[in-house]
C-alpha positions, 0 to 999 in steps of 0.5 A: 500500500502506498503510504501517501494513501494512508491516513494517520491511523492506518500508517501507525497500524502498519508500522506497528505490524512491521515492528511486531513481524520484524522483531527489532529490539528498538522497534517498540520505539515506533510508539513514539509517534507517527506522521502521515507522509503527504507531499512535503517538498523535495527541497526540504532538507534535514541534516543529521550530525552524528551517526551513532544510535540516535543520529543513524536512527533519526536519518533512517526514520525521517526518510521512512516516515516521509516516504522519502520525500524529505532529503536527509544528509548524515554527517559522520566522520567514521566509516563504520558504526561501532557499537558502544553496547557490547564493546566491553566484551572486546576487553574480555576477548569474547568479541572483536571490534569487527563483531560490533562494527557495521557499515552505513551502506543500508542507510544510503542504499535502502533509504536514500540517506546521503552519507558524508564522512566528515566533521562539522566545525561549526553551526550557523544557527541564524543562516541554518548552515553547518560548516564542514571540516573538509570545506563548504557549508550545508544548509538545512530546514531542520538540524538533528544533533546527536553529538554523543559525549565528550570528556571533561578532562580537567575534572581529573588532574593529569588525566588528559596528558596520561591519556594522550601518552596512552598510559591511562585510557577511558575507552568509553567511545568504542573503537581503537581505544577499546582495542588498546585497553584490551591489549593492556589487559592482555599484557598485564601480568598474572597477579596484577591489578586492573582498576576502574574509576567511575565518575559521579552520575550522570554519565553515559551508560549507567551500568557500563562500568560495572559490566566492564569490571565483571567481564574483565574479572571473567577474563582474569578468572580464565587466564590470570586467576591471581589478578584483582579488579578494583572498582573505585566509584565516586557514587555512594553505591552502584548506580544500576542493577546494584544487588545483581552486580554485587551478587555476581561479584560475590559468587563468580569472583570471590576475592577477585573483585573489590568494590569501593564506593565514594572514591572520587578521582581527583588526579592521576600520575600516568607514569606510575599508573596511580589515581589520587582521590579527594579523601582516600589513599592513592591507588596504584594499578597495573592497568588503570582505566579512568572515566572522567566527568562527561558532558555533551559533545563539543559541537553542542557546547560550542554552539551554545546548546549545552544550556544545562550547567554548560554540560548537557542540552535542555530540550522540549521533550515533545519533539526534542527541539533545543530550548536554546535554538529553533529548528535544532533537535538534540538527541541521545546522551547529550541531553539533560535527561528526564527523571529515570531516563538513562543515557543508553543506546536503546534510549537514543534510538527511541529519542530518534524515532520520536524526533523523526516523527515530529520533524516529518509532521512539522515539515508537512504541516501535520499535528505532532503526536501529543503523547509520545512514548519511549522504551529502554532496555539495558543488557549487562554481561556479568561473564561471557554468557550470563546477562542481567537487564533493566527495562522501562517504558516512558510516557510524555505527560503534557501537563508536566512537559516531560517524560515519566516512567510508567510504574510497573512497566519494566524492572530488573532481572530476577537473576542472571542467566544464560537465557538472558545472554541469548536475549542480549545477543538477539537484542544487539542483532535486532537493534543494529538492524533497526538503526542501520538497515 
């Protein structure tokens, strides 16, 4: 059926049927809203900056929901999509970087998204143009920024220099640094110590550091059984799935994993791989993995969109338009999230679908869905096979102009299990297909 002949209800029904039959993990995000395609001018252009879970999904769904009537350009410097979710398994040797990398060819070949592998140097909000690092400018009717996160280097004295020297890595953006940290772990002596320092929340992927500690411990258990994992957490307790992680550490890695809360890193010495704290004694490790404070990506900051303590971006949650600039929509980890909304890949995928539907509606003169919804699932490995999860559904509340978690809509695993490991592998395959194909 030609979508141009559908009314809004028919199109929504068709999309939901596709979600159910297609089985995409992120497909439930189609509940986020829907606009009826119908003759938007072909000259309408949306520029999407950033090809991660949020940006790539937005590019695809704007084309899909507009019946390819809206031109979409995706600007992303990397040639491949590399998934941060699942990347911790590269550190444990259970995956390779190639296993979590996928091309962008589906977006261009199947959906007609124009892919430009470049960086954006600046955004002219008045002229509605983005300037490319490789030269030239591109105009837009709507701009979607999915800049991800950057590190606040001065939150930990000495870290930037130690990082540049390759001595102390964060590997919180999946890619070559993930491989470099994996090599440090492989080179570490049996009987050595791996220490991960976690910043105060909010940061990208709340359960991610604890998953990382778990799978590194699993690697040590198999190959370096006299080694130790230290978790040095600035937070007062584990920020996500705490009881399940602690149970896994006690049962799977007794005497190997040590958790220390309220350890806020203040400085590092790269040469000796030592981390210093505001109160507690220094810690030296054979492999030191320090995650500094995080903020919205540099482009959002320099454009003036990071208007939440100069760190995160406030948005209108109905359409994810920036509160600092019209016609600019910010999605993913860069935003100041609503209560209970994690900075996760699945959530960025859901943001993108609500945003895509709203942009199509606005460009075609159709009412925006007044009650969008979001879904989220975070799967965490505690060893190479066993997984725990947290899930939630979030609804937009018009009277409060924000998203609220629906009570009883999700929750956490009862226990870790290899069945959830199978679910996690399926989740990754399905959401990657939903984002890119």
